[in-house]
N, C-alpha and C positions, 0 to 999 in steps of 0.2 A: 418528702425527701429526708426528713429527720428520722423516719422509721416509726413515727407515731401515727395513730389513727385519727386524732383530731387535727384541725387546721390551726397553725400557730398565727398569732397576731404579728403585725409589723414590729411592735415593741418586743415581743418575745423572741423573734428572730434576731433582732438587733442585740438584745442582751445575751443571747446564746453565744454569739461570736465574741462579744466583749468579755466573756468568761474564758475565752481561749480554748474551747473544746473542739474536737475534731469530729466531723459528722460524715455520713454517707460512705461507709466503707465498702459499698458495692461497686464504686468506681475503681478505675485503675489506681494503684497505690499512690501515684503522684497527685491524683485529683481528690483532695480531702475537703473541698469546699462544697457549699450548697448554693445553688443558683438563687433560690428565694432569699436566703440570708444575705448574699452579695447584693441583690437588688434592694433589699431593705436598707443596707448600708448606704447604697447609692442615693436612695430617696432621702436619707437623713443628712447627707453630706452637703454642707453649705458652700463647698469649694467647687466651682465649675471645672477646674483643671483635673482634679482627682476623680470627680464624677465621670468626666469624659474618658479618662484613662481606664477606669474599671469597666465602663460600658463597652468600650472598644475591645477590651480583653475578653469580656463575656461573649461578644459577637464573634470574635475570631476563634475562640475556643469551641464554639458551636458550629462553625462553618464547615469544617472538614477534619480529616484525620492526618493532615500533613504536618510538616515540621513547625509551621507557624502556629497551628492549632495546639500542638504539643507544648510549645514554648508559652503560649498564652495560658494554658491550663496550669502549667508549672508556676507561672508568675502569680496567678490567682491563688493557687494552693499555698504558696509561700506567704502571701499577704494575709491569708485568712486562717492559717494553720495554728496561730497562736496570738497572744496579745502582748504588746510591749509591757514589760513589767516595771511598775513604779517601785523604786527602792531608794537606797541611800544616795545613789547617783542621780535620782530623779528619773527622767526618761532620756533615752538616746537611741536613735535608730535611723534607718534609711527613709528618705522622703518618698511618699507615695500614698495611694489609697489603701484602706483596709486596716484592721486592728493591730497588725504586726508592723506598721509603718508609722512614721511621724507625719501627721496631717492635722487639719483643723478639727476633725471629730475627736481624735485622741487628745489634742491639747485642750479643747473646750471641756471635755469630760474631766481631764486632770485639774483644770482650773476650778470647775464646779465642785469636785471632791475636796480640793484644798480649801475652798471657801466654806463648804459645809463643815469641815473639820474646825476651822477657825471660829466660825459662827457658833458652833456647839460649845466650844471652850470659852469664848470671849464675848459672845453676843454680837448684835449688830454694831457696826462702827469699827470692826476690826480693820486694820490697815495693811496694805500690800504694796510694796514698791516694785516696779517691773522694769527690767532692762533687757536689751537685746543686742546681738551683734549684727554683722552685715551679711550673714548667710541667707540663702534662698528661703523665703517664707518667715524669717525671724520677726520682721516687723509685724506681719499679719498675726502670727502666733501671740505676740506681745499685746496687740490691740484686742484680740479675742479674749485674752486673760483679763485685761482691764475691763472689758464689757461684762464678763462673767462675774468678776468681783463686785462691780457696781450693782449688777442685777441681784446679787445675793445680799445686798445691804451693807457691803463693805466700802472702805475708802481705798480706791485704786489710785496710785501715783505712778504715772508712766513717764519714762524718759522721753524727751522730745526728739531724740535721734539715737542712732546706735551708740553704744558705749562699751568700754572694757569691763570684764567681769569684776575686777577689784573696785571699780568706781560704783558698781551696783552694791557690792558688799559694804563699801564705805557709806553709801547713802542709807542703807538699811539701819546701820547703827546711828548715823548722824540724825536721822529723822525719827528714831525710836519706833520704827514700823514693826508690826507684829510678824510679818513674813516678807520674804523677798523672792522674786522669781527672775532668773536670768535665762533667756532663750539663747542657747548656744550649744554647739557640738564641739567646742574647744578646738582641738587639733585633728579631729576626724576628717575623713575625705569629704569632698564637696557635696556628695549626694546625701550626706547625713545632716541631721539637726538634733537638738536636745533641749532639755527643760530642767534646770537646776532649781532646787527649792531650799531656801534658808528660813530659819525661824529666829525671831528676836522679840523685842518689845515686851509684851505681856505673855507671849506664848512660851518663851524660855527665859528663865531668870538667873540661871547659873552661868558658869564660865563659857558655856556654849552659846551665849546670846550673840546672834549675828553669824553663826556658823551654819554650814550645810547640815541637813537633817541626818540623824542617826537613829537606830532602834531605840525605843519603840515607835517613834514618830512616823517612820516610813511605813510601817504596817498599818498604823492607824489611819494615815492619809490614804493609803492604798485601799483600805476597806471602804472609806468614804467615796473614793473614785468608783469602786465596783458597784456602789449603790446608785450611781447616777444612771438615769435612763437615756433615751435618745436625745440627741442634741436639740431637736425641736422643742423639747420640754424644758430646756435650760434658758432662763431669762437672760437676754443679751441686749440691753438698751444701746442706742446709737450714740449716746453721749452721757456725761455725768461724772467722768473720771477727771482727775487733775493731771496737769503736766508738771513735771518736776522743775523746780526753780533752777535755772542755769548756774546759779551761784554754787550749787552743790559740786559741779565739776570744778569750779574755781577753788572751792575749799579743799577738794581732794588734791589738786595740783599743788596748792600752797602747803598742805600738810606733808605731802611727799617730799617737797623741796626743803621745808623747814627741818624735817627730821634728819636730812642728810647734808644740810648746808654747812659749808666750811669757809674759812677765811682764805682768800687768795689761793684757790686750788692751782696746783701745778698743771700746766697745759697738757691735756690728754686728747689725742685725736681718736675719735670714736666712729666706727662704722656701725650704723643702726639699720636693722631690717624689721619690718612689722609683719613679715610673712603673709602679706595680703590681708592683714587683719585690721582691727579697729584701734590698736594702741599706739600707732606711730606718732600722730600729732601730739597726744598728751605726753608720751614719753619724751619726745623732743623738747616740749615746753618745760617739763620738770628739770631736765638736764640743763637747759638754758638758765633757769632761775638759780640753780646751784652754782653756775659759773662755767658750765661746759658748753661752749658755743662752737667749738670745732667738731661738729657732728656731720658726718657724710652719710647721706641716706642711700640705701639701695633702691634706686628709683623704680625699678621693675617690680618691686614687692611692697612699696610703701603705702599705696592707696588701697582701700578695701576692695576686694574682688572675690565674690563667693565661689568662683570657679578655680581659684588658686592655680593660675596657668603655668607658673614657672617651677612648680614642685610636684612630685608624685604624691606626697603626703605633706600637708602643711604643719608638720611636726618637727621642731628643731632637733629632736633626737634622731630622726631618720637620716640614713646615709644620703648625702647629696643636697639636703635641705639648705645648708649654709654655703653651698658652692659659690653663688653669686656674691654673697657677703665677703667670703674669703678672697675672691678675685678682686673685689673693690679694695679690701684691706691691703693687699699686696700693691695695688696700683697707687694708692695714696699714702703708703707707708704709715698705716695706722698703729696705734698703741693697743687698741682693744676692739673686739667685735662684740656687739650685743644683739641678740635676737629674741624677740617675743613671739609667742604663738598667736594664732588669729584672735583669741579673745583676751590676750595680754595678761593672763594669770600666771604664765610661766616665763622663765628667762633662761636663755643659754648664752654662753660666752666662749670666745676663742682668744688666744693670746699668741704673740710671736714665739716661735720655737725653732731655733736653727737646726735642731736634730729631727724635726718632723718633716714629712713630705710637703713641699711647697712653702716651708718656713713658718707654718701656722699649725696650732693644735687646738682643737675644740676641747674645752674642759668637760669632764663628766659632771653630772648632777651632784655627785658626792663631793667632788673637788670644790665646786661653787658653794655647796653647803658647808664645807669646812672653812672656806675663806670668810663667808658671811657669818658663820657661827663664831669664829675667833673674833671677828670685829664686834659682834653683839656681846660676846662674853667679856671682852675687855671693858666695854662700856658698863655692863651690868655689874661687874666686879666692884666698881666704885660704890654702888649702893649696897653691895654685900648680899644681894639676894636675887633670885630669878631662876627660871627653869628653861633649859634647852630641851627640845624634843625632836625626835625623828621617828619614822616608821620602822617596823621590824625588818623591812627589806633594805633599808639604807645602811650606810657604812657605820661601823662601830667606833669610828674616830670621834664623832661628836660627843659621845659619852666621856671620852678621855679629855677632850677640850673642856667640857663642863667641870669635870673633877679638878682639872689643873687650875681653874679659876675659883674654886670653892662654890660652884653653883649646882643647883639640882639638875637632874636629868630624868627624862621619861621616854620610854619606848612605847609606841602606839601601834595599833593596827594600820594597815595600808590605807591611805586616803586622808586628805586634808581635813575632812570632817572630824577626824579623831585628833589629829595633831593640834588643830586650832582651838580646841576646847580645853586644853590642859590648863589647870589653874596656875597662875604665876608665870605664864609663858612670856618670854622676852624674845625668843627666836625658835622657829620650827621649820623643818624642811623635809621633803621626800626626794628620793633620788631622781624621780621623773621631772626634774627641773622646776619644782614648786618650792617657794620660799615665803615664809611669813616673817616680815622684818619689823612690822609695827602692829602688833596684835590689838592694841588699844583702839586703833582706827579701822583696820581691816582684819576681820577674823577669818581670813582665808589666804590662800596663796596670792601673791601680788607681784607679777612680773615687772611692772613699771617701777615700783619702789625698790625692788631688788636690783634692777638694772642701775638705778641711780646710786644705791649703796655700793655697788661693785665699782662704779666709776669713781666714787669718792675714795674707796680703798686703793684703787690703782693710782690715783693722784697723790694720796698721802705717801704711798710707797715710793713714787717717783721723786717726791721731794727729798726722801731719804736715800736716794740712789739705788733703790731696790725695785723689784717687780712682783707681780702676783705669783710668778713661779718661784721666786726667792722665798716668799711666805709659805708656799706649799712645801718647799724643801725644809724650811725651819720646822714646820709642824711634823714632817716625816722624821726628822732627827729627834724631836722631843717625844713623839708618841709611836714611832714606827711608821713605815710607809704603808698606808692603807690603799690598795689598788682595787678597783671594782670594774666589772664589765657585765653587761646583760647578754642573755641568749634567749631568743623567743622562738616559739613554734606556732605559726599562724595556721588556722584550720578553717575549712568551710563548714564542717560538721561539728557542732559543739559537743556531741556525744563522745568524740575522740578524746577531748580533754577530760571528761568524766572518767572514761575507761582508763586513761593513762594514770590519773591520780589514784584510782583503785589499784591498778597494777603496782605502782610504786609503793603503796601501803602494804601490799600483800606479798612481799618478797622480791619486788623488782627494783629495789633501791640499790645503789652502787655499794660495793664493799670497799673500794678505793677511789680516790680522786687525785689525779696527778701523782700517782704512786704512793700517796699517804692514806693509811686506813681510816675509814669513817669511824670515829670514836663515839660520836653522839648523834642520835636522831631524835628530833622533836617534832611531834605532830601538832600543828597549831590548832587542830580541832580539840585538843586537850587543854588548850590555853598555854601561855608562856609568860614569863616574868616581864613586868613593865619597867624593870630597872630600879624600882623603889619599894620593893617588898610586896607589890600587888601582882595580880594575874590578869592578863588581857582576856577579853571574851574570845570564845572559840571562833576560828576562821579557817577556811580551806587552804591549807598550805603545809609544806614540810620543810624542815631545816636539817641540813647535814653539816656537821663540823668534823674536820679531820684531825688527826694527831698533830699535824703541822699548823693547826689553827686556821686552815682555810675554811670558808663557809659558803654554802649554797642554800638559797631559799627558793623553793619551787611553789608557784601558785597560779591559779587561773586569773587572767586579767579581769577587772571589774567593768571595763568599758569597751574592750575589743575582743574578737575571737582568737585569743592567743593564750598559750601556756607560757608563762614567763619564768626564767631562771635568773637569779641575782647572785653573782659570783664575787667573792672577796678574798684576797690574800693579804696577809700582814707580814712584812719583812723588816728586820732591823736595819738601820742605816749605818749607825756608828760613824766611823771615819771614812767610809766608802763614799765615792761620788754618788750623789743622789740619782744622776742619770743612769748609772750602771745598775743601781738597785731597782730603779723604775723599769728598766729593760728586763731584768730578771723577773720582776713581778708580772710584766706583760706576758712573758713566755709561760710562766706558771698558770696564769689565767687562761691562756689559749689551750694548755694541756687539760685543764679542768673542763673547758667547754668542749673539747674534742671527746672526752669521756662521756659528757652529757649527751652529745649528739648521738653517740652509739646507744646509750641507754634509752633515749627518747625516740630513736629512729628518724632523726632529722638528717636529711640529705643536704650536705653543704653545697 
């Protein structure tokens, strides 16, 4: 079937598809799989569920030429047409059998490659701490990782039950482990899972110790994964790994509470949702230790549920995700809504707003970033040093906040793996609801600690007779109103994103946005300033700045099949009511997005 005259071995057939090559082009174009290679994968798969799934698909595909057979062939083709790519985001994809899915074969090979990489660099005795969320198969993937690490001569330290991502990141630094693995797909749909990799201990000794991997570590680990043979060849003992000391969770809780603790906080009624994830109980406990005991849970979303039954997407950014929380906030007359995503590395918030529909307004990620950034800057200014950092797609307001307090500022590539490794960091954020508020403890975004810091800020302001909105208005008067809004184009075919970026680079960019001429175009493939005299590494993205200082950044998503546009306008406030300026900014943002829809061919 491969078109070769010799017969391939089981191992060769397996490795063939692990390279992500397409074979047997004599089939119908949809049928790019090879029966023998699929059967070789099935024989090597230790999971009876995915073995049965692929076996049934093969049988159905061979049974007839009807619709069911066509659908089965298409499903196999998709599962075997490529291999999940291991990169700076680790692995993330849909659950199922085959090399283009998240499954035990893919995870075991990833764990074996990571172990080989660590063993080559550090020798036997390398250590890996392993956490997992409550998604389908997360615990199994974590246990497989522990077995592989142990079989490779490493020290595997496995969480005793599911945990939030920031707790895993904390444990990595606290235990001085050489690497960390978190099994999670974060805010992706329920049919997905993922595999995040962190390096620390002896593997990384610079400011990135305890952060997610970046180049060249990703390609080095990926090469080690590519060299792994069939799963049957990977040693996987049934025991030998350690279970993490429960005291680690307690240490994280106490650290998050101590960092935010205040004397006699003003009473703040908080509505808290865990979005069916694993952060609810720990976030509630940290809030209680700080003094926030008036916490109303969104009961329908508080306990872990891998099916996420109340939301279309378990992502606080998505329209409708906070509807239940906002309903509860109106019911109990809350002061603040806090939402974590399923692995609790992100935080969203909503506040009362008489001018908003329903009397509540969800804050943007940039607004929360400004609030927490101002809080962090005021604290850091006492020491006279420190760095604030945000990604290139985040608001330009954080730089102005840093400058106003005499602090350093860094602009980074998109992704917390870049933000969290900035030397001297005291606060970092990205607009996608990620905030690093205690880099010494958690070198990653931490939705739980951010939630507590936001509650403390709300309480301090309440003692002063002010609100979070009042602080946002003050920042707007001091630095200009920075208003941001995203626009995304979701696709089924990733080639559309590639073609669109090529078109935008080759003459398809806008001449005007919201009536203002585009005065500056920056191709991020050429690098861009980091805000401190340096240049960021090349990345796939475009930046347009207009004569009115409006800005749009266009880039492909690193985790979803989306082309993302990040829009920002800056308007002076002066003596005008902030509400009026905010409305004008919203209208201008909508005009920019309407222009972008036309350019990108997005049907509203």
